[in-house]
Structures are given as C-alpha cells and as structure tokens.
N, CA and C atoms of all chains as a GROMACS GRO file, in nm:
protein
  624
    1UNK      N    1   6.450   0.605   2.652
    1UNK     CA    2   6.411   0.694   2.545
    1UNK      C    3   6.435   0.839   2.588
    2UNK      N    4   6.516   0.901   2.504
    2UNK     CA    5   6.548   1.039   2.541
    2UNK      C    6   6.480   1.135   2.447
    3UNK      N    7   6.436   1.240   2.508
    3UNK     CA    8   6.376   1.347   2.427
    3UNK      C    9   6.487   1.432   2.368
    4UNK      N   10   6.468   1.474   2.240
    4UNK     CA   11   6.571   1.562   2.182
    4UNK      C   12   6.578   1.696   2.257
    5UNK      N   13   6.706   1.737   2.279
    5UNK     CA   14   6.722   1.868   2.348
    5UNK      C   15   6.680   1.982   2.256
    6UNK      N   16   6.601   2.066   2.302
    6UNK     CA   17   6.566   2.181   2.216
    6UNK      C   18   6.689   2.270   2.192
    7UNK      N   19   6.707   2.307   2.064
    7UNK     CA   20   6.823   2.389   2.031
    7UNK      C   21   6.803   2.535   2.077
    8UNK      N   22   6.680   2.575   2.082
    8UNK     CA   23   6.650   2.709   2.132
    8UNK      C   24   6.574   2.696   2.262
    9UNK      N   25   6.580   2.793   2.338
    9UNK     CA   26   6.497   2.787   2.458
    9UNK      C   27   6.352   2.770   2.418
   10UNK      N   28   6.288   2.692   2.490
   10UNK     CA   29   6.150   2.661   2.457
   10UNK      C   30   6.066   2.786   2.448
   11UNK      N   31   6.091   2.878   2.542
   11UNK     CA   32   6.020   3.005   2.534
   11UNK      C   33   6.120   3.118   2.560
   12UNK      N   34   6.092   3.228   2.503
   12UNK     CA   35   6.186   3.340   2.521
   12UNK      C   36   6.199   3.376   2.668
   13UNK      N   37   6.320   3.425   2.699
   13UNK     CA   38   6.344   3.466   2.838
   13UNK      C   39   6.313   3.615   2.850
   14UNK      N   40   6.202   3.643   2.910
   14UNK     CA   41   6.163   3.786   2.911
   14UNK      C   42   6.262   3.875   2.986
   15UNK      N   43   6.332   3.817   3.085
   15UNK     CA   44   6.422   3.900   3.166
   15UNK      C   45   6.535   3.957   3.080
   16UNK      N   46   6.577   3.880   2.978
   16UNK     CA   47   6.685   3.927   2.890
   16UNK      C   48   6.641   4.051   2.814
   17UNK      N   49   6.521   4.044   2.761
   17UNK     CA   50   6.467   4.158   2.685
   17UNK      C   51   6.456   4.279   2.775
   18UNK      N   52   6.406   4.251   2.896
   18UNK     CA   53   6.388   4.363   2.988
   18UNK      C   54   6.523   4.427   3.022
   19UNK      N   55   6.622   4.340   3.043
   19UNK     CA   56   6.754   4.396   3.080
   19UNK      C   57   6.815   4.470   2.961
   20UNK      N   58   6.780   4.422   2.837
   20UNK     CA   59   6.828   4.493   2.717
   20UNK      C   60   6.772   4.634   2.711
   21UNK      N   61   6.647   4.646   2.744
   21UNK     CA   62   6.584   4.780   2.745
   21UNK      C   63   6.646   4.867   2.853
   22UNK      N   64   6.672   4.802   2.964
   22UNK     CA   65   6.732   4.876   3.076
   22UNK      C   66   6.870   4.927   3.036
   23UNK      N   67   6.944   4.839   2.964
   23UNK     CA   68   7.079   4.879   2.919
   23UNK      C   69   7.072   4.999   2.827
   24UNK      N   70   6.977   4.995   2.733
   24UNK     CA   71   6.961   5.105   2.639
   24UNK      C   72   6.930   5.234   2.714
   25UNK      N   73   6.846   5.222   2.814
   25UNK     CA   74   6.811   5.338   2.894
   25UNK      C   75   6.932   5.390   2.967
   26UNK      N   76   7.013   5.296   3.018
   26UNK     CA   77   7.134   5.333   3.091
   26UNK      C   78   7.234   5.405   2.999
   27UNK      N   79   7.241   5.350   2.874
   27UNK     CA   80   7.336   5.408   2.778
   27UNK      C   81   7.296   5.550   2.743
   28UNK      N   82   7.167   5.578   2.744
   28UNK     CA   83   7.120   5.712   2.710
   28UNK      C   84   7.139   5.811   2.824
   29UNK      N   85   7.131   5.760   2.945
   29UNK     CA   86   7.132   5.847   3.061
   29UNK      C   87   7.256   5.939   3.065
   30UNK      N   88   7.378   5.882   3.049
   30UNK     CA   89   7.494   5.972   3.058
   30UNK      C   90   7.496   6.077   2.947
   31UNK      N   91   7.440   6.041   2.831
   31UNK     CA   92   7.437   6.137   2.721
   31UNK      C   93   7.352   6.258   2.761
   32UNK      N   94   7.237   6.224   2.818
   32UNK     CA   95   7.148   6.331   2.860
   32UNK      C   96   7.210   6.409   2.976
   33UNK      N   97   7.271   6.335   3.066
   33UNK     CA   98   7.331   6.397   3.184
   33UNK      C   99   7.451   6.482   3.147
   34UNK      N  100   7.520   6.448   3.035
   34UNK     CA  101   7.642   6.519   2.996
   34UNK      C  102   7.616   6.647   2.919
   35UNK      N  103   7.490   6.679   2.895
   35UNK     CA  104   7.459   6.802   2.823
   35UNK      C  105   7.511   6.923   2.898
   36UNK      N  106   7.574   7.012   2.827
   36UNK     CA  107   7.626   7.134   2.890
   36UNK      C  108   7.520   7.243   2.874
   37UNK      N  109   7.480   7.293   2.987
   37UNK     CA  110   7.381   7.401   2.980
   37UNK      C  111   7.455   7.534   2.990
   38UNK      N  112   7.427   7.621   2.900
   38UNK     CA  113   7.492   7.752   2.899
   38UNK      C  114   7.394   7.855   2.952
   39UNK      N  115   7.437   7.919   3.058
   39UNK     CA  116   7.352   8.023   3.118
   39UNK      C  117   7.424   8.156   3.109
   40UNK      N  118   7.353   8.260   3.082
   40UNK     CA  119   7.415   8.392   3.079
   40UNK      C  120   7.466   8.426   3.219
   41UNK      N  121   7.590   8.475   3.231
   41UNK     CA  122   7.644   8.506   3.363
   41UNK      C  123   7.572   8.626   3.425
   42UNK      N  124   7.572   8.626   3.558
   42UNK     CA  125   7.507   8.737   3.628
   42UNK      C  126   7.587   8.866   3.612
   43UNK      N  127   7.722   8.847   3.616
   43UNK     CA  128   7.809   8.966   3.608
   43UNK      C  129   7.850   8.992   3.463
   44UNK      N  130   7.880   9.114   3.429
   44UNK     CA  131   7.925   9.142   3.292
   44UNK      C  132   8.060   9.074   3.265
   45UNK      N  133   8.080   9.032   3.144
   45UNK     CA  134   8.203   8.963   3.107
   45UNK      C  135   8.315   9.066   3.092
   46UNK      N  136   8.423   9.046   3.166
   46UNK     CA  137   8.538   9.138   3.158
   46UNK      C  138   8.652   9.064   3.089
   47UNK      N  139   8.696   9.114   2.980
   47UNK     CA  140   8.809   9.053   2.909
   47UNK      C  141   8.937   9.115   2.964
   48UNK      N  142   9.024   9.027   3.015
   48UNK     CA  143   9.147   9.073   3.080
   48UNK      C  144   9.251   9.110   2.974
   49UNK      N  145   9.270   9.240   2.955
   49UNK     CA  146   9.366   9.287   2.855
   49UNK      C  147   9.491   9.347   2.920
   50UNK      N  148   9.499   9.327   3.052
   50UNK     CA  149   9.605   9.390   3.130
   50UNK      C  150   9.744   9.361   3.074
   51UNK      N  151   9.768   9.235   3.037
   51UNK     CA  152   9.902   9.195   2.994
   51UNK      C  153   9.943   9.268   2.867
   52UNK      N  154   9.853   9.270   2.767
   52UNK     CA  155   9.890   9.333   2.641
   52UNK      C  156   9.902   9.484   2.655
   53UNK      N  157   9.812   9.541   2.733
   53UNK     CA  158   9.820   9.686   2.755
   53UNK      C  159   9.952   9.720   2.822
   54UNK      N  160   9.987   9.642   2.921
   54UNK     CA  161  10.110   9.670   2.994
   54UNK      C  162  10.232   9.668   2.902
   55UNK      N  163  10.237   9.569   2.815
   55UNK     CA  164  10.354   9.559   2.727
   55UNK      C  165  10.363   9.682   2.637
   56UNK      N  166  10.248   9.724   2.587
   56UNK     CA  167  10.247   9.845   2.504
   56UNK      C  168  10.295   9.965   2.583
   57UNK      N  169  10.246   9.973   2.707
   57UNK     CA  170  10.283  10.086   2.793
   57UNK      C  171  10.434  10.083   2.820
   58UNK      N  172  10.485   9.965   2.848
   58UNK     CA  173  10.628   9.952   2.878
   58UNK      C  174  10.712   9.997   2.758
   59UNK      N  175  10.670   9.956   2.640
   59UNK     CA  176  10.745   9.997   2.520
   59UNK      C  177  10.738  10.147   2.500
   60UNK      N  178  10.622  10.205   2.532
   60UNK     CA  179  10.606  10.349   2.516
   60UNK      C  180  10.691  10.426   2.616
   61UNK      N  181  10.701  10.372   2.739
   61UNK     CA  182  10.770  10.444   2.846
   61UNK      C  183  10.921  10.420   2.847
   62UNK      N  184  10.968  10.319   2.775
   62UNK     CA  185  11.108  10.276   2.788
   62UNK      C  186  11.209  10.389   2.765
   63UNK      N  187  11.187  10.468   2.660
   63UNK     CA  188  11.280  10.576   2.629
   63UNK      C  189  11.284  10.682   2.738
   64UNK      N  190  11.165  10.718   2.784
   64UNK     CA  191  11.152  10.817   2.891
   64UNK      C  192  11.220  10.766   3.019
   65UNK      N  193  11.195  10.640   3.054
   65UNK     CA  194  11.250  10.582   3.176
   65UNK      C  195  11.403  10.574   3.169
   66UNK      N  196  11.455  10.544   3.051
   66UNK     CA  197  11.601  10.536   3.035
   66UNK      C  198  11.666  10.672   3.065
   67UNK      N  199  11.602  10.778   3.018
   67UNK     CA  200  11.652  10.914   3.043
   67UNK      C  201  11.645  10.946   3.192
   68UNK      N  202  11.534  10.910   3.252
   68UNK     CA  203  11.515  10.936   3.395
   68UNK      C  204  11.624  10.867   3.478
   69UNK      N  205  11.656  10.744   3.441
   69UNK     CA  206  11.759  10.669   3.513
   69UNK      C  207  11.895  10.738   3.498
   70UNK      N  208  11.925  10.782   3.378
   70UNK     CA  209  12.053  10.850   3.353
   70UNK      C  210  12.063  10.980   3.432
   71UNK      N  211  11.953  11.054   3.436
   71UNK     CA  212  11.956  11.186   3.502
   71UNK      C  213  11.954  11.176   3.654
   72UNK      N  214  11.914  11.062   3.706
   72UNK     CA  215  11.908  11.044   3.852
   72UNK      C  216  11.999  10.930   3.894
   73UNK      N  217  12.118  10.927   3.837
   73UNK     CA  218  12.209  10.813   3.855
   73UNK      C  219  12.237  10.781   4.002
   74UNK      N  220  12.230  10.883   4.090
   74UNK     CA  221  12.267  10.858   4.230
   74UNK      C  222  12.169  10.765   4.302
   75UNK      N  223  12.048  10.750   4.250
   75UNK     CA  224  11.952  10.659   4.316
   75UNK      C  225  11.930  10.532   4.234
   76UNK      N  226  12.006  10.516   4.126
   76UNK     CA  227  11.991  10.394   4.045
   76UNK      C  228  12.120  10.314   4.032
   77UNK      N  229  13.773  12.850   6.059
   77UNK     CA  230  13.906  12.827   6.002
   77UNK      C  231  13.945  12.679   6.019
   78UNK      N  232  13.926  12.635   6.140
   78UNK     CA  233  13.960  12.496   6.171
   78UNK      C  234  13.869  12.402   6.091
   79UNK      N  235  13.740  12.441   6.085
   79UNK     CA  236  13.641  12.360   6.013
   79UNK      C  237  13.677  12.353   5.864
   80UNK      N  238  13.713  12.469   5.811
   80UNK     CA  239  13.745  12.475   5.669
   80UNK      C  240  13.867  12.386   5.638
   81UNK      N  241  13.965  12.396   5.726
   81UNK     CA  242  14.086  12.314   5.710
   81UNK      C  243  14.051  12.165   5.712
   82UNK      N  244  13.962  12.136   5.804
   82UNK     CA  245  13.918  11.998   5.820
   82UNK      C  246  13.852  11.947   5.691
   83UNK      N  247  13.767  12.030   5.633
   83UNK     CA  248  13.699  11.993   5.509
   83UNK      C  249  13.798  11.974   5.395
   84UNK      N  250  13.892  12.068   5.391
   84UNK     CA  251  13.994  12.064   5.287
   84UNK      C  252  14.074  11.934   5.299
   85UNK      N  253  14.112  11.906   5.423
   85UNK     CA  254  14.188  11.785   5.449
   85UNK      C  255  14.110  11.662   5.405
   86UNK      N  256  13.982  11.662   5.442
   86UNK     CA  257  13.898  11.547   5.412
   86UNK      C  258  13.883  11.528   5.260
   87UNK      N  259  13.859  11.640   5.192
   87UNK     CA  260  13.841  11.631   5.047
   87UNK      C  261  13.970  11.584   4.979
   88UNK      N  262  14.082  11.629   5.035
   88UNK     CA  263  14.211  11.585   4.979
   88UNK      C  264  14.228  11.435   4.996
   89UNK      N  265  14.177  11.388   5.107
   89UNK     CA  266  14.193  11.247   5.140
   89UNK      C  267  14.090  11.161   5.067
   90UNK      N  268  13.967  11.210   5.062
   90UNK     CA  269  13.855  11.129   5.011
   90UNK      C  270  13.852  11.124   4.857
   91UNK      N  271  13.882  11.237   4.793
   91UNK     CA  272  13.870  11.243   4.647
   91UNK      C  273  13.951  11.134   4.575
   92UNK      N  274  14.080  11.119   4.609
   92UNK     CA  275  14.155  11.012   4.539
   92UNK      C  276  14.100  10.874   4.570
   93UNK      N  277  14.051  10.858   4.694
   93UNK     CA  278  13.996  10.728   4.732
   93UNK      C  279  13.872  10.695   4.649
   94UNK      N  280  13.788  10.796   4.627
   94UNK     CA  281  13.667  10.778   4.546
   94UNK      C  282  13.703  10.747   4.402
   95UNK      N  283  13.803  10.817   4.353
   95UNK     CA  284  13.847  10.796   4.214
   95UNK      C  285  13.896  10.653   4.198
   96UNK      N  286  13.970  10.607   4.298
   96UNK     CA  287  14.025  10.472   4.292
   96UNK      C  288  13.912  10.370   4.294
   97UNK      N  289  13.809  10.401   4.373
   97UNK     CA  290  13.693  10.312   4.382
   97UNK      C  291  13.615  10.311   4.251
   98UNK      N  292  13.602  10.429   4.191
   98UNK     CA  293  13.517  10.444   4.073
   98UNK      C  294  13.573  10.372   3.952
   99UNK      N  295  13.704  10.365   3.944
   99UNK     CA  296  13.766  10.311   3.823
   99UNK      C  297  13.715  10.173   3.782
  100UNK      N  298  13.709  10.073   3.874
  100UNK     CA  299  13.668   9.940   3.826
  100UNK      C  300  13.517   9.920   3.822
  101UNK      N  301  13.441  10.018   3.873
  101UNK     CA  302  13.296  10.002   3.879
  101UNK      C  303  13.229  10.052   3.750
  102UNK      N  304  13.108  10.001   3.721
  102UNK     CA  305  13.039  10.043   3.598
  102UNK      C  306  12.998  10.189   3.604
  103UNK      N  307  12.966  10.245   3.489
  103UNK     CA  308  12.926  10.385   3.478
  103UNK      C  309  12.808  10.413   3.569
  104UNK      N  310  12.809  10.528   3.634
  104UNK     CA  311  12.700  10.563   3.723
  104UNK      C  312  12.732  10.530   3.867
  105UNK      N  313  12.819  10.433   3.886
  105UNK     CA  314  12.848  10.387   4.022
  105UNK      C  315  12.919  10.495   4.104
  106UNK      N  316  12.993  10.583   4.039
  106UNK     CA  317  13.069  10.682   4.115
  106UNK      C  318  12.981  10.784   4.183
  107UNK      N  319  12.854  10.797   4.139
  107UNK     CA  320  12.764  10.893   4.202
  107UNK      C  321  12.678  10.827   4.310
  108UNK      N  322  12.690  10.697   4.326
  108UNK     CA  323  12.610  10.628   4.426
  108UNK      C  324  12.667  10.649   4.566
  109UNK      N  325  12.577  10.645   4.663
  109UNK     CA  326  12.618  10.646   4.803
  109UNK      C  327  12.713  10.527   4.826
  110UNK      N  328  12.828  10.550   4.892
  110UNK     CA  329  12.928  10.442   4.906
  110UNK      C  330  12.871  10.316   4.973
  111UNK      N  331  12.783  10.336   5.070
  111UNK     CA  332  12.723  10.221   5.139
  111UNK      C  333  12.641  10.137   5.041
  112UNK      N  334  12.562  10.207   4.958
  112UNK     CA  335  12.480  10.140   4.856
  112UNK      C  336  12.570  10.074   4.752
  113UNK      N  337  12.670  10.147   4.706
  113UNK     CA  338  12.759  10.094   4.602
  113UNK      C  339  12.827   9.966   4.650
  114UNK      N  340  12.872   9.968   4.777
  114UNK     CA  341  12.942   9.850   4.832
  114UNK      C  342  12.845   9.732   4.846
  115UNK      N  343  12.723   9.760   4.893
  115UNK     CA  344  12.623   9.654   4.912
  115UNK      C  345  12.582   9.594   4.779
  116UNK      N  346  12.574   9.678   4.678
  116UNK     CA  347  12.538   9.633   4.544
  116UNK      C  348  12.649   9.545   4.486
  117UNK      N  349  12.773   9.593   4.504
  117UNK     CA  350  12.888   9.519   4.449
  117UNK      C  351  12.905   9.384   4.519
  118UNK      N  352  12.872   9.379   4.649
  118UNK     CA  353  12.892   9.255   4.725
  118UNK      C  354  12.770   9.163   4.718
  119UNK      N  355  12.666   9.206   4.648
  119UNK     CA  356  12.549   9.121   4.631
  119UNK      C  357  12.453   9.119   4.748
  120UNK      N  358  12.462   9.218   4.839
  120UNK     CA  359  12.368   9.225   4.951
  120UNK      C  360  12.234   9.282   4.906
  121UNK      N  361  12.239   9.370   4.806
  121UNK     CA  362  12.115   9.425   4.750
  121UNK      C  363  12.115   9.402   4.600
  122UNK      N  364  11.996   9.396   4.544
  122UNK     CA  365  11.984   9.374   4.400
  122UNK      C  366  11.864   9.447   4.344
  123UNK      N  367  11.857   9.448   4.211
  123UNK     CA  368  11.746   9.512   4.141
  123UNK      C  369  11.630   9.415   4.128
  124UNK      N  370  11.509   9.468   4.147
  124UNK     CA  371  11.389   9.385   4.136
  124UNK      C  372  11.307   9.427   4.013
  125UNK      N  373  11.225   9.334   3.961
  125UNK     CA  374  11.144   9.370   3.843
  125UNK      C  375  11.048   9.486   3.868
  126UNK      N  376  11.015   9.513   3.995
  126UNK     CA  377  10.920   9.620   4.024
  126UNK      C  378  10.983   9.759   4.022
  127UNK      N  379  11.114   9.766   3.993
  127UNK     CA  380  11.180   9.896   3.983
  127UNK      C  381  11.243   9.946   4.112
  128UNK      N  382  11.240   9.861   4.215
  128UNK     CA  383  11.298   9.902   4.343
  128UNK      C  384  11.409   9.805   4.383
  129UNK      N  385  11.495   9.853   4.474
  129UNK     CA  386  11.602   9.768   4.525
  129UNK      C  387  11.547   9.672   4.629
  130UNK      N  388  11.603   9.554   4.636
  130UNK     CA  389  11.562   9.457   4.737
  130UNK      C  390  11.684   9.402   4.809
  131UNK      N  391  11.658   9.344   4.925
  131UNK     CA  392  11.767   9.287   5.005
  131UNK      C  393  11.782   9.139   4.972
  132UNK      N  394  11.900   9.100   4.932
  132UNK     CA  395  11.928   8.959   4.904
  132UNK      C  396  11.955   8.887   5.036
  133UNK      N  397  12.028   8.956   5.125
  133UNK     CA  398  12.057   8.903   5.259
  133UNK      C  399  12.009   9.006   5.360
  134UNK      N  400  11.992   8.964   5.484
  134UNK     CA  401  11.944   9.055   5.589
  134UNK      C  402  12.043   9.171   5.603
  135UNK      N  403  11.994   9.295   5.592
  135UNK     CA  404  12.085   9.410   5.595
  135UNK      C  405  12.111   9.460   5.737
  136UNK      N  406  12.221   9.535   5.752
  136UNK     CA  407  12.246   9.606   5.878
  136UNK      C  408  12.144   9.720   5.885
  137UNK      N  409  12.120   9.773   6.005
  137UNK     CA  410  12.024   9.884   6.014
  137UNK      C  411  12.061  10.003   5.924
  138UNK      N  412  12.191  10.034   5.918
  138UNK     CA  413  12.236  10.146   5.834
  138UNK      C  414  12.207  10.121   5.687
  139UNK      N  415  12.236   9.999   5.644
  139UNK     CA  416  12.213   9.966   5.503
  139UNK      C  417  12.064   9.968   5.472
  140UNK      N  418  11.986   9.912   5.564
  140UNK     CA  419  11.840   9.911   5.543
  140UNK      C  420  11.788  10.054   5.523
  141UNK      N  421  11.834  10.143   5.610
  141UNK     CA  422  11.791  10.284   5.602
  141UNK      C  423  11.833  10.344   5.467
  142UNK      N  424  11.957  10.320   5.429
  142UNK     CA  425  12.009  10.379   5.304
  142UNK      C  426  11.929  10.330   5.183
  143UNK      N  427  11.900  10.200   5.180
  143UNK     CA  428  11.830  10.143   5.064
  143UNK      C  429  11.683  10.186   5.063
  144UNK      N  430  11.623  10.191   5.183
  144UNK     CA  431  11.483  10.236   5.188
  144UNK      C  432  11.471  10.382   5.144
  145UNK      N  433  11.571  10.462   5.181
  145UNK     CA  434  11.574  10.603   5.136
  145UNK      C  435  11.579  10.610   4.984
  146UNK      N  436  11.665  10.528   4.926
  146UNK     CA  437  11.679  10.528   4.780
  146UNK      C  438  11.546  10.486   4.716
  147UNK      N  439  11.482  10.384   4.772
  147UNK     CA  440  11.355  10.338   4.716
  147UNK      C  441  11.247  10.445   4.726
  148UNK      N  442  11.247  10.520   4.835
  148UNK     CA  443  11.150  10.630   4.850
  148UNK      C  444  11.177  10.736   4.743
  149UNK      N  445  11.305  10.766   4.721
  149UNK     CA  446  11.341  10.865   4.618
  149UNK      C  447  11.304  10.812   4.479
  150UNK      N  448  11.328  10.685   4.457
  150UNK     CA  449  11.291  10.626   4.328
  150UNK      C  450  11.141  10.641   4.305
  151UNK      N  451  11.064  10.609   4.409
  151UNK     CA  452  10.918  10.617   4.394
  151UNK      C  453  10.874  10.760   4.361
  152UNK      N  454  10.938  10.858   4.426
  152UNK     CA  455  10.904  10.997   4.399
  152UNK      C  456  10.934  11.033   4.253
  153UNK      N  457  11.048  10.986   4.204
  153UNK     CA  458  11.086  11.014   4.064
  153UNK      C  459  10.989  10.943   3.970
  154UNK      N  460  10.958  10.816   3.999
  154UNK     CA  461  10.864  10.740   3.915
  154UNK      C  462  10.728  10.811   3.910
  155UNK      N  463  10.682  10.854   4.027
  155UNK     CA  464  10.550  10.918   4.035
  155UNK      C  465  10.549  11.046   3.952
  156UNK      N  466  10.655  11.125   3.965
  156UNK     CA  467  10.666  11.251   3.891
  156UNK      C  468  10.664  11.226   3.740
  157UNK      N  469  10.749  11.133   3.697
  157UNK     CA  470  10.764  11.107   3.553
  157UNK      C  471  10.642  11.035   3.495
  158UNK      N  472  10.583  10.947   3.576
  158UNK     CA  473  10.464  10.876   3.529
  158UNK      C  474  10.350  10.975   3.503
  159UNK      N  475  10.338  11.072   3.592
  159UNK     CA  476  10.234  11.174   3.576
  159UNK      C  477  10.249  11.247   3.444
  160UNK      N  478  10.372  11.285   3.412
  160UNK     CA  479  10.399  11.356   3.286
  160UNK      C  480  10.372  11.267   3.166
  161UNK      N  481  10.406  11.139   3.180
  161UNK     CA  482  10.394  11.047   3.067
  161UNK      C  483  10.254  10.988   3.054
  162UNK      N  484  10.167  11.019   3.147
  162UNK     CA  485  10.030  10.965   3.142
  162UNK      C  486  10.024  10.817   3.171
  163UNK      N  487  10.106  10.774   3.264
  163UNK     CA  488  10.108  10.633   3.304
  163UNK      C  489  10.094  10.624   3.456
  164UNK      N  490  10.074  10.503   3.506
  164UNK     CA  491  10.067  10.485   3.651
  164UNK      C  492  10.209  10.470   3.706
  165UNK      N  493  10.222  10.493   3.836
  165UNK     CA  494  10.353  10.478   3.901
  165UNK      C  495  10.406  10.336   3.880
  166UNK      N  496  10.315  10.238   3.892
  166UNK     CA  497  10.355  10.098   3.878
  166UNK      C  498  10.405  10.068   3.737
  167UNK      N  499  10.337  10.124   3.638
  167UNK     CA  500  10.379  10.102   3.499
  167UNK      C  501  10.518  10.162   3.475
  168UNK      N  502  10.537  10.283   3.528
  168UNK     CA  503  10.666  10.349   3.509
  168UNK      C  504  10.776  10.274   3.585
  169UNK      N  505  10.743  10.229   3.707
  169UNK     CA  506  10.840  10.157   3.789
  169UNK      C  507  10.876  10.023   3.724
  170UNK      N  508  10.776   9.954   3.670
  170UNK     CA  509  10.799   9.825   3.604
  170UNK      C  510  10.889   9.843   3.481
  171UNK      N  511  10.863   9.947   3.404
  171UNK     CA  512  10.946   9.976   3.288
  171UNK      C  513  11.090  10.002   3.332
  172UNK      N  514  11.105  10.082   3.438
  172UNK     CA  515  11.239  10.111   3.490
  172UNK      C  516  11.305   9.983   3.540
  173UNK      N  517  11.227   9.896   3.604
  173UNK     CA  518  11.281   9.769   3.652
  173UNK      C  519  11.339   9.686   3.538
  174UNK      N  520  11.269   9.684   3.425
  174UNK     CA  521  11.318   9.614   3.305
  174UNK      C  522  11.456   9.667   3.268
  175UNK      N  523  11.467   9.800   3.264
  175UNK     CA  524  11.592   9.863   3.220
  175UNK      C  525  11.702   9.844   3.325
  176UNK      N  526  11.665   9.859   3.451
  176UNK     CA  527  11.765   9.849   3.557
  176UNK      C  528  11.824   9.708   3.567
  177UNK      N  529  11.739   9.608   3.546
  177UNK     CA  530  11.790   9.470   3.547
  177UNK      C  531  11.881   9.448   3.426
  178UNK      N  532  11.840   9.505   3.312
  178UNK     CA  533  11.924   9.493   3.192
  178UNK      C  534  12.060   9.561   3.213
  179UNK      N  535  12.061   9.667   3.296
  179UNK     CA  536  12.185   9.745   3.318
  179UNK      C  537  12.272   9.688   3.429
  180UNK      N  538  12.227   9.584   3.499
  180UNK     CA  539  12.312   9.528   3.605
  180UNK      C  540  12.443   9.479   3.544
  181UNK      N  541  12.550   9.496   3.624
  181UNK     CA  542  12.682   9.453   3.578
  181UNK      C  543  12.703   9.306   3.618
  182UNK      N  544  12.785   9.234   3.546
  182UNK     CA  545  12.813   9.096   3.584
  182UNK      C  546  12.858   9.088   3.731
  183UNK      N  547  12.800   8.995   3.804
  183UNK     CA  548  12.830   8.979   3.946
  183UNK      C  549  12.727   9.042   4.037
  184UNK      N  550  12.652   9.140   3.984
  184UNK     CA  551  12.547   9.204   4.065
  184UNK      C  552  12.424   9.115   4.070
  185UNK      N  553  12.340   9.141   4.171
  185UNK     CA  554  12.220   9.058   4.191
  185UNK      C  555  12.097   9.124   4.130
  186UNK      N  556  12.006   9.039   4.080
  186UNK     CA  557  11.876   9.087   4.033
  186UNK      C  558  11.774   8.978   4.059
  187UNK      N  559  11.649   9.017   4.066
  187UNK     CA  560  11.542   8.919   4.092
  187UNK      C  561  11.478   8.878   3.960
  188UNK      N  562  11.472   8.747   3.938
  188UNK     CA  563  11.412   8.691   3.816
  188UNK      C  564  11.259   8.696   3.828
  189UNK      N  565  11.186   8.679   3.716
  189UNK     CA  566  11.039   8.681   3.722
  189UNK      C  567  10.981   8.578   3.820
  190UNK      N  568  11.053   8.467   3.844
  190UNK     CA  569  11.001   8.366   3.936
  190UNK      C  570  11.028   8.401   4.082
  191UNK      N  571  11.090   8.517   4.107
  191UNK     CA  572  11.110   8.563   4.244
  191UNK      C  573  11.242   8.522   4.307
  192UNK      N  574  11.324   8.449   4.233
  192UNK     CA  575  11.453   8.406   4.288
  192UNK      C  576  11.560   8.510   4.256
  193UNK      N  577  11.655   8.524   4.349
  193UNK     CA  578  11.768   8.614   4.324
  193UNK      C  579  11.868   8.544   4.233
  194UNK      N  580  11.912   8.618   4.135
  194UNK     CA  581  12.010   8.564   4.039
  194UNK      C  582  12.132   8.654   4.039
  195UNK      N  583  12.246   8.595   4.005
  195UNK     CA  584  12.366   8.674   3.987
  195UNK      C  585  12.381   8.700   3.838
  196UNK      N  586  12.396   8.826   3.803
  196UNK     CA  587  12.408   8.860   3.661
  196UNK      C  588  12.535   8.798   3.605
  197UNK      N  589  12.520   8.728   3.497
  197UNK     CA  590  12.633   8.669   3.427
  197UNK      C  591  12.669   8.754   3.307
  198UNK      N  592  12.740   8.695   3.215
  198UNK     CA  593  12.783   8.768   3.095
  198UNK      C  594  12.666   8.785   2.997
  199UNK      N  595  12.572   8.692   3.001
  199UNK     CA  596  12.461   8.694   2.906
  199UNK      C  597  12.346   8.784   2.950
  200UNK      N  598  12.234   8.775   2.879
  200UNK     CA  599  12.117   8.855   2.911
  200UNK      C  600  12.054   8.804   3.041
  201UNK      N  601  12.001   8.895   3.124
  201UNK     CA  602  11.936   8.852   3.248
  201UNK      C  603  11.798   8.795   3.222
  202UNK      N  604  11.744   8.722   3.320
  202UNK     CA  605  11.607   8.668   3.311
  202UNK      C  606  11.513   8.782   3.347
  203UNK      N  607  11.428   8.821   3.249
  203UNK     CA  608  11.337   8.932   3.275
  203UNK      C  609  11.195   8.897   3.238
  204UNK      N  610  11.105   8.982   3.280
  204UNK     CA  611  10.964   8.969   3.246
  204UNK      C  612  10.952   8.966   3.092
  205UNK      N  613  10.867   8.876   3.038
  205UNK     CA  614  10.855   8.869   2.891
  205UNK      C  615  10.805   8.999   2.827
  206UNK      N  616  10.747   9.088   2.909
  206UNK     CA  617  10.696   9.214   2.855
  206UNK      C  618  10.805   9.320   2.840
  207UNK      N  619  10.923   9.290   2.895
  207UNK     CA  620  11.032   9.389   2.891
  207UNK      C  621  11.077   9.415   2.748
  208UNK      N  622  11.110   9.540   2.717
  208UNK     CA  623  11.155   9.570   2.581
  208UNK      C  624  11.297   9.518   2.555
   0.00000   0.00000   0.00000
C-alpha cells in the first residue's frame, strides 16, 4: 500500500522565503550604493576658455604679424 | 686702398653669385643669411608652430649659432610687436608660426601639430586648427 505523493511540499520551505528576501535586499543594495553624491568643490570652478580666446587673438593678430614678417624678412 | 680694392673685388664676385642663388628661391629668401637659406632649402631646419625655427637634423655648431641668433631676433620682434598689439609674446609668436608654416615653399620642412616634421608639398600644410 502506497501513500499518495503530495503534489506540494507538505510544509512551506522557510529557507526559500528567507533567501527571497535576501535577494530583494541584494537587488536594492547596488541601487543605493550607485547613488551619485554631489558635493560643492573646495576650489572655485575655472572654466577653461584658453582655446577660444587664443583663436580670437590669432585672428586679430594675423594682419599685424603678416606685416611684421614682411618687414623683417631677413629673420623669417 | 688695398682693403677697398678687396671689398670691391668681393662685391663684384659675390653679387652675381647671390643673384644666381636668389632666382630659384621663394620671395624673401634673397635677404636671408646664406647659411640659414641653405639649411632651410636642404631641410636641416624648419618652421615650428611656436613661431621659431627648429632643427630637423643635428646641426653643425655654426648652423646652430646662426639659427639660435635668428630665433633670438624673432623673439625680440615678437615681444616688441606683441606689446603694441596688446597680446602676449606667445600669442604673437603662435600667430606668426601659423603664417610662417603657411608660407613655407614646397620641399621645405615644417612641424605639424602632432610634433612630427613634415615636408611641405603642393597642398596646404598641417597646421593648428586655430590658425587663420
């Protein structure tokens, strides 16, 4: 005489539930850890405008420099 | 008297030689120091983006002296003109470097923005993107 096999576990497996909670906690951890914290810098923010300023300066000086080169041909 | 004759003789001899040299060279070359002109034509020295001449190959002591003299004179001119124009020496020198590289003749050497020496071809030279 055989007993019918239970189709469900006779009692819930608590370890599964516990591991499910642990997984949820794990899934949340990187989200919390990935938060970007923005702190005001200690030093003042300097915007580097050197490149654009230089180009403007070069365009402004080009005519003058061309004359200088012509007038001092022996060193150019 | 002897000295004067000597000068006369030399000028008679040198002037046609200079004229012959000047003919195939680009404008401005006839006023250059012959040592510099020859080094430039042979690719021993070239123009750099910073507005000064540089050595492509190791120079002789005489050539080194001649080119360094020219660079010192260039710096003096840049400093003078930059002051008048209300710019820094570096800004004026960089602007001049743009123009001087543009003015190189085919076959002459110039330094590209990446620091490599290039031989000027028929087309436009490789220059700093800020150059006019």
